[in-house]
N, C-alpha and C positions, 0 to 999 in steps of 0.2 A: 567485643563483637560476637555475634552468634555464628556458629558454624552451620551453615545451611545444608551441608552435605550429610549431617547426622540427624535429620529430622525424622521423627517417628510419625508415620501416617496411619491413622485409624479409620477403617471403613473403606468402601470402594465407591462411594458416591462421586459422580462426575457432574459438573455443571452442564446444562443443556447447550448444545451448539446452535448458534443463531446464524442463519445464512443471511448476511446483510445485502445480498444481491437478489433476494427473492422478490416476487411481484408484490407481496404484502408490504415489504419495506419501501418499494418504489411508490406505491399508492400512499403510504404514510408520509413520505417525504414530499410528494406532490401536494398533499393536503397542507402540510406545514408551510411550504413555500407560498401557496396560494393565500393562506391566512396572514402570514407575516409580511409578504412582499419584500420591500427594501428596508424594513425596520429591524433594528437590533433587538435581541431578546432582553438584555439588561443594559441600560444606559451606562455610558462610561462616567467615571467620576468617583468621588469619595462620599459614602453615605454612612452615617453613624446611627445606631439604634440602641435602645436600652436593653432589649432582650433578643434572644435568638428567634423567638416566636414572631416578634415584630419584624425582624429582618426577613424571615421566611414568608410571611404574609405579603410584605412589600415586593419580594422577588416574584411571587406568584402573580401579583397584580401586573407587574411589568411584563411577564411572559404572556399574559392574556391581552396585552396591548394598551394598558392604561399609561398615560404619560406621567412622568414624575412631577410631583408638586414642588414648587420653589417657595421657601419661607420668606416672608417679608423681612427687610433688614432689621436685625436686633431681636428676631423671634426664632425660636427653635421649633422644629417640627416634631 
């Protein structure tokens, strides 16, 4: 195991602090809720893909609101 107490830190760069309670975030969340309503982002279930690119493309389509397709019996998507 790595001893995390002896880590060497190089530089002084700090990540920006995001205020999740800001009015901009409230407006963004209102927009997301109005677009999605009661739909889930990614449907539940097991989905198999040949490549990561294919899986990412499918996930993006699901987030945008497309319904998943169902393959006919005996046929793969």
